[in-house]
C-alpha positions as CSV (number, residue, x, y, z in Angstrom):
1,M,36.7,-7.0,-19.4
2,P,34.6,-8.2,-22.2
3,A,34.7,-5.7,-25.6
4,I,31.0,-5.6,-25.5
5,P,29.4,-2.3,-26.7
6,V,27.4,-0.7,-23.9
7,A,27.5,3.1,-24.9
8,H,24.0,2.7,-27.0
9,A,20.6,0.9,-26.1
10,R,20.3,-2.3,-27.9
11,H,17.7,-4.7,-28.2
12,D,19.6,-8.2,-28.9
13,W,21.6,-9.1,-26.1
14,T,22.3,-12.8,-26.0
15,L,22.5,-15.2,-23.3
16,A,26.1,-15.8,-23.6
17,E,26.9,-11.8,-23.4
18,V,24.9,-11.5,-20.6
19,R,26.5,-14.3,-18.5
20,S,30.1,-13.0,-19.2
21,L,28.4,-9.7,-17.7
22,F,27.8,-11.7,-14.6
23,E,31.1,-13.8,-14.7
24,Q,33.5,-10.7,-14.1
25,P,35.4,-9.8,-11.4
26,F,33.1,-7.1,-9.3
27,N,34.9,-3.9,-9.6
28,D,35.3,-4.1,-13.1
29,L,31.7,-4.8,-13.7
30,L,30.3,-2.0,-11.4
31,F,33.2,0.1,-13.0
32,Q,31.4,-0.4,-16.5
33,A,27.7,0.2,-14.7
34,Q,29.1,3.4,-13.2
35,T,30.1,4.5,-16.2
36,V,27.6,3.7,-18.0
37,H,25.3,5.1,-15.6
38,R,26.9,8.7,-15.9
39,G,26.7,8.8,-19.6
40,H,22.9,8.6,-19.4
41,F,22.4,10.1,-15.6
42,D,23.2,12.7,-12.8
43,A,25.0,10.1,-10.4
44,N,24.0,11.6,-7.4
45,R,20.1,12.2,-8.0
46,V,17.9,9.4,-7.1
47,Q,14.1,9.1,-8.5
48,V,12.1,8.7,-5.3
49,S,8.3,6.9,-5.4
50,T,5.9,5.9,-2.7
51,L,3.3,2.9,-2.7
52,L,0.0,2.3,-1.7
53,S,-1.7,-0.9,-1.9
54,I,-5.3,0.6,-2.8
55,K,-7.0,-3.0,-2.2
56,T,-5.4,-5.6,-0.3
57,G,-5.7,-8.9,0.1
58,A,-7.4,-12.3,-1.4
59,C,-5.8,-12.0,-5.1
60,P,-6.7,-15.1,-6.6
61,E,-3.1,-15.6,-8.4
62,D,-1.1,-18.4,-6.8
63,C,2.5,-16.2,-7.4
64,K,4.5,-18.4,-4.5
65,Y,6.3,-15.1,-3.5
66,C,3.4,-13.0,-2.5
67,P,1.6,-12.8,1.1
68,Q,-1.5,-11.4,-0.8
69,S,-2.2,-14.4,-2.5
70,G,-5.9,-16.1,-1.6
71,H,-4.2,-19.9,-1.9
72,Y,-1.7,-18.8,1.0
73,N,-3.0,-18.5,4.8
74,T,-0.7,-15.2,5.9
75,G,-2.6,-14.0,8.2
76,L,-3.1,-10.8,5.9
77,A,-7.0,-9.2,6.3
78,K,-8.7,-8.7,3.2
79,E,-9.6,-4.9,2.4
80,K,-11.6,-3.6,0.2
81,L,-10.6,-1.5,-2.6
82,M,-9.9,2.5,-0.8
83,E,-12.5,4.8,-1.3
84,V,-10.7,7.7,-3.8
85,Q,-10.6,10.6,-1.3
86,K,-8.3,8.4,1.3
87,V,-5.9,7.2,-1.4
88,L,-5.6,11.0,-2.9
89,D,-5.3,12.3,0.6
90,E,-2.0,9.4,1.2
91,A,-0.7,10.7,-2.5
92,A,-0.6,14.2,-0.5
93,N,1.1,12.7,2.4
94,A,3.5,11.1,-0.3
95,K,4.8,14.6,-2.2
96,A,4.8,16.3,1.5
97,I,7.4,13.7,2.6
98,G,9.5,14.1,-0.9
99,A,7.8,11.8,-3.1
100,T,7.7,12.5,-6.9
101,R,6.1,9.6,-7.9
102,F,2.9,7.9,-6.6
103,C,2.3,4.2,-7.1
104,M,-1.1,2.5,-6.3
105,G,-1.4,-1.4,-6.4
106,A,-4.2,-3.8,-6.3
107,A,-4.4,-7.0,-5.3
108,W,-6.3,-8.2,-8.3
109,K,-6.0,-11.3,-11.5
110,H,-7.6,-7.9,-14.0
111,P,-9.5,-4.9,-13.0
112,S,-13.6,-5.0,-12.7
113,A,-15.4,-3.2,-14.8
114,K,-17.5,-2.3,-11.5
115,D,-14.0,-0.9,-10.1
116,L,-12.4,0.6,-12.7
117,P,-14.1,4.2,-12.6
118,Y,-13.3,4.6,-9.2
119,V,-9.2,3.7,-10.5
120,L,-9.4,6.2,-13.2
121,E,-10.7,8.8,-10.3
122,M,-7.8,8.2,-8.8
123,V,-5.3,8.7,-11.0
124,K,-7.2,11.8,-12.2
125,G,-7.0,13.2,-8.4
126,V,-3.5,12.1,-8.4
127,K,-2.3,13.7,-11.4
128,A,-4.1,17.0,-10.3
129,L,-1.9,16.8,-7.2
130,G,1.5,17.4,-9.4
131,L,2.7,14.1,-8.8
132,E,3.5,11.3,-11.5
133,T,0.9,8.5,-11.5
134,C,1.9,4.8,-11.5
135,M,-0.5,1.9,-10.9
136,T,-0.7,-2.0,-10.9
137,L,-3.6,-4.0,-11.2
138,G,-2.6,-6.9,-12.4
139,Q,-3.4,-8.3,-16.6
140,L,-4.8,-5.7,-18.7
141,D,-7.0,-5.8,-21.7
142,Q,-6.9,-3.2,-24.9
143,E,-10.3,-1.2,-23.3
144,Q,-8.9,-0.6,-19.9
145,T,-5.5,0.1,-21.0
146,A,-7.2,3.0,-23.1
147,A,-8.9,4.0,-20.4
148,L,-6.1,3.8,-18.2
149,A,-4.4,6.1,-20.8
150,G,-7.1,8.4,-21.1
151,A,-7.0,9.2,-17.2
152,G,-3.4,10.0,-17.4
153,L,-1.9,7.0,-16.2
154,D,2.0,8.0,-16.2
155,Y,3.3,4.4,-15.7
156,Y,2.0,1.0,-15.5
157,N,3.8,-1.7,-13.5
158,H,3.5,-5.3,-14.3
159,N,6.8,-7.7,-13.5
160,L,8.0,-10.2,-15.7
161,D,9.3,-11.7,-12.3
162,S,11.8,-13.7,-13.6
163,S,13.0,-16.2,-16.8
164,P,10.4,-17.7,-19.4
165,E,12.2,-21.1,-18.2
166,F,11.7,-20.6,-14.3
167,Y,8.3,-18.6,-14.3
168,T,5.9,-21.6,-14.5
169,S,7.6,-22.6,-10.9
170,I,6.9,-19.3,-9.7
171,I,3.2,-18.8,-10.8
172,T,0.4,-21.3,-12.7
173,T,-2.4,-18.7,-12.8
174,R,-1.1,-16.5,-15.6
175,T,1.5,-17.2,-18.4
176,Y,4.4,-15.2,-19.4
177,A,2.6,-14.0,-22.7
178,E,0.2,-12.6,-20.8
179,R,2.4,-10.6,-19.1
180,L,4.2,-9.5,-22.2
181,Q,0.9,-9.0,-24.1
182,T,-0.2,-6.7,-21.0
183,L,2.9,-4.7,-21.5
184,A,2.8,-4.6,-25.5
185,Y,-1.1,-2.8,-24.8
186,V,0.8,-0.5,-22.5
187,R,3.3,0.3,-24.9
188,D,0.5,0.9,-27.6
189,A,-1.5,2.8,-25.8
190,G,1.6,5.8,-25.2
191,M,1.9,4.6,-21.4
192,K,5.2,4.4,-19.6
193,I,6.3,0.8,-18.7
194,C,7.7,-0.2,-14.9
195,S,8.5,-3.8,-15.6
196,G,11.5,-5.7,-13.4
197,G,11.6,-9.0,-11.2
198,I,12.5,-10.7,-7.7
199,L,15.7,-12.2,-7.0
200,G,15.9,-15.3,-4.0
201,M,13.4,-17.4,-5.2
202,G,15.6,-20.5,-6.4
203,E,16.5,-19.1,-10.2
204,T,19.7,-20.2,-11.2
205,V,22.4,-17.2,-12.6
206,D,21.0,-17.6,-16.1
207,D,17.2,-17.4,-14.8
208,R,18.4,-14.0,-13.7
209,A,20.0,-13.4,-17.0
210,G,17.2,-14.5,-18.7
211,L,14.7,-11.8,-17.0
212,L,16.8,-9.1,-17.6
213,I,17.4,-10.1,-21.9
214,Q,13.7,-10.5,-21.8
215,L,13.2,-7.2,-20.8
216,A,16.4,-5.3,-22.5
217,N,15.2,-7.2,-26.2
218,L,11.9,-5.4,-25.6
219,P,11.5,-3.0,-28.5
220,E,11.5,-0.1,-26.1
221,H,13.6,-0.6,-22.5
222,P,10.8,-0.3,-19.6
223,E,11.6,3.0,-18.0
224,S,11.6,1.4,-14.9
225,V,13.1,-1.6,-13.7
226,P,12.7,-2.5,-10.1
227,I,14.9,-5.2,-9.0
228,N,13.2,-7.0,-5.7
229,M,14.9,-9.0,-3.2
230,L,12.3,-11.7,-1.9
231,V,10.9,-10.5,1.4
232,K,9.9,-14.1,2.9
233,V,6.7,-14.0,4.4
234,A,5.5,-16.9,6.5
235,G,2.5,-19.1,4.9
236,T,4.0,-18.0,1.4
237,P,5.5,-21.7,0.0
238,L,9.1,-19.2,-0.1
239,E,9.3,-18.5,2.9
240,N,12.2,-20.6,3.9
241,A,14.1,-19.8,1.1
242,D,17.7,-19.4,0.6
243,N,18.9,-15.8,1.1
244,V,20.2,-13.6,-1.7
245,D,24.0,-13.1,-1.3
246,P,24.3,-9.1,-1.2
247,F,27.4,-9.1,-3.8
248,D,25.0,-11.1,-6.6
249,F,22.1,-8.9,-5.9
250,I,24.5,-5.8,-6.9
251,R,25.7,-7.8,-10.0
252,M,22.4,-8.2,-10.9
253,L,21.4,-4.2,-10.2
254,A,24.7,-3.7,-12.4
255,V,24.1,-5.8,-15.3
256,A,20.6,-4.1,-15.6
257,R,22.1,-0.8,-16.0
258,I,24.8,-1.9,-18.8
259,L,22.0,-3.4,-20.4
260,M,19.3,-1.0,-20.3
261,P,21.1,2.7,-19.8
262,K,18.5,5.1,-20.2
263,S,16.2,3.2,-17.7
264,H,15.8,4.1,-14.1
265,V,17.1,0.9,-12.1
266,R,14.7,0.6,-9.0
267,L,16.2,-0.5,-5.4
268,S,13.0,-2.2,-4.3
269,A,11.4,-4.8,-2.4
270,G,13.9,-6.3,0.4
271,R,15.7,-2.8,1.1
272,E,14.9,-3.0,4.6
273,S,17.2,-5.9,5.5
274,M,20.1,-3.9,3.4
275,N,22.4,-2.3,5.0
276,E,23.5,1.5,4.5
277,Q,26.9,0.2,2.9
278,M,24.9,-2.2,0.4
279,Q,22.7,0.4,-0.5
280,A,25.7,2.6,-1.5
281,L,27.0,-0.2,-3.5
282,A,23.6,-0.6,-5.4
283,F,23.6,3.3,-6.3
284,L,27.1,2.8,-7.2
285,A,26.3,-0.1,-9.8
286,G,23.8,2.2,-11.3
287,A,20.4,1.9,-9.0
288,N,18.7,5.3,-9.2
289,S,15.2,5.2,-7.8
290,I,13.5,3.9,-5.0
291,F,10.6,3.4,-3.0
292,Y,9.8,5.6,-0.4
293,G,8.4,5.5,2.9
294,D,7.6,3.1,6.0
295,R,5.8,0.5,4.2
296,L,6.0,-1.2,0.7
297,L,2.5,-2.8,-0.1
298,T,2.2,-5.0,2.7
299,T,5.8,-5.2,3.6
300,S,8.2,-3.0,5.4
301,N,10.5,-0.7,3.9
302,P,12.9,1.9,5.4
303,Q,11.5,5.0,6.9
304,A,11.9,8.6,5.2
305,E,14.1,10.1,7.8
306,Q,16.8,6.9,7.3
307,D,16.5,7.2,3.7
308,M,17.1,11.4,3.7
309,E,20.0,10.9,6.0
310,L,21.5,8.2,4.1
311,F,21.0,10.7,1.1
312,R,22.8,13.5,2.6
313,R,26.1,11.0,4.1
314,L,26.5,10.0,0.3
315,G,25.4,13.8,-1.1
316,I,22.7,12.1,-3.4
317,L,19.1,14.3,-3.7
318,P,16.1,13.5,-4.6
319,E,15.2,13.7,-8.2
320,A,13.3,17.6,-9.5
321,G,13.8,18.4,-5.5
322,Y,16.3,20.0,-3.7
323,E,19.5,22.0,-4.2
324,H,22.0,20.9,-1.5
325,A,22.0,17.9,0.2
326,D,22.1,19.4,3.8
327,E,18.6,21.2,3.0
328,V,17.0,17.5,2.6
329,P,16.6,16.7,6.0
330,Q,15.2,19.8,7.0
331,A,12.7,20.3,4.1
332,I,11.8,16.5,4.2
333,I,12.2,15.1,7.7
334,E,9.8,17.1,9.7
335,Q,7.1,16.4,7.3
336,A,8.0,12.8,7.2
337,V,7.1,11.9,10.8
338,S,3.6,13.8,11.2
339,A,2.5,12.5,7.3
340,Q,3.6,8.5,8.7
341,K,1.3,9.2,11.7
342,N,-1.4,9.9,9.3
343,S,-0.9,6.8,7.6
344,E,-0.5,4.8,10.7
345,L,-3.7,3.3,10.8
346,F,-4.1,2.4,6.9
347,Y,-1.0,0.6,7.5
348,N,-2.0,-1.2,10.1
349,A,-5.0,-2.3,8.8
350,A,-2.9,-3.3,5.6
351,G,-0.7,-5.7,7.8
C-alpha cells in the first residue's frame, strides 16, 4: 500500500498520488478508506436527506446527462416554481419519514429576480420546521448568494460534474470556472458547500481523479460530496452510455473519503440500481450520507421502507435520530407510507 498520508485534511493532492490510490488492490483501498472514516465519523451513522424538485424542466443548460434540459426531448413536463406552502408541506413529510436535511432543486441556469423572493421564503419556512436546508439553483452572483445566506440557507449544492478536461464534452452552456466562482461566492457568504460529480458519462479514471482533486484542493473541503452514478434517461445524449463497473464506483467513494476525510460522502443518484451488497460496500468505503424517499428530482430512488430495512440489517442509524437500530423501522416506516401517498401527485406530475 502506498505510504500516502491520510490522517489529516490536505489541499495539495497530485494526479500521481490519486491515481496510486485508485490502483490499489480493492481490499487495501477499502481498509484504508474505512480507517480514515472511523477517524472522523461514527462508522454506523448515516446522514439522511430528502430532495425535492421545486421547479421542473425546460432548463436552458445543455448538460448531456440531464432529463430537465430544454435541449432534449425526454418527455418531461415543464412545471412552474412550486408554491411556498406546498414546498413546506413536502418538507414536513420529509421530516416525518426521518430526513434531517431538506434539499430543494430548481431547473434554472440561475435564479431570476422574480423567483428569488419565493425561494428565500422556502428557506426560512423549512428552517422553521427544524430541518437543515440545502438548495441547488444554478449559477449565483454575489448578491443572490448573500440573500440566500441571509435567509438562513445551510448548504448550497453546485456540482463540478467531472474533471476540467472532460467537462466541455458534457456541458457547453456554462464554464468550469463559473462553477468554481459560484462555490467561492457560497463559501465567502458563510454557507456550507455540497459539490461532487457523476460517474458513467464516458470519463476516464484520470477524469475521476481530476474531479476529486478539484474538490479536495479547494481552500476548504466541501462539507458534502455527492457521488452520482449516471441514470440513463431516454432522449438525453447519454442514454446509451456504458454501465459503470460496481467496483469502480466503490473505488470512487473510497478515494473521495481518503482525500476529504471530514466531508460527508453522499451515495446519490443511481442508488436504485444498486443491490444491497453494493450499498453495504459503499458504506464500508466511507459513504455516510444518502438521499432518501421515492424520487430524486425526476428520477426514482429506493423507497424509504427499503432504506430503513437495509439500515436495520447493517446496524446503521440515521444521524441525530434513533438510539437503537430496531427502533428505526417502527418509528419511521409507518409514517413513510402516509407521507409518500401525500406526495404521490406531485411526483407523478414531475415525471
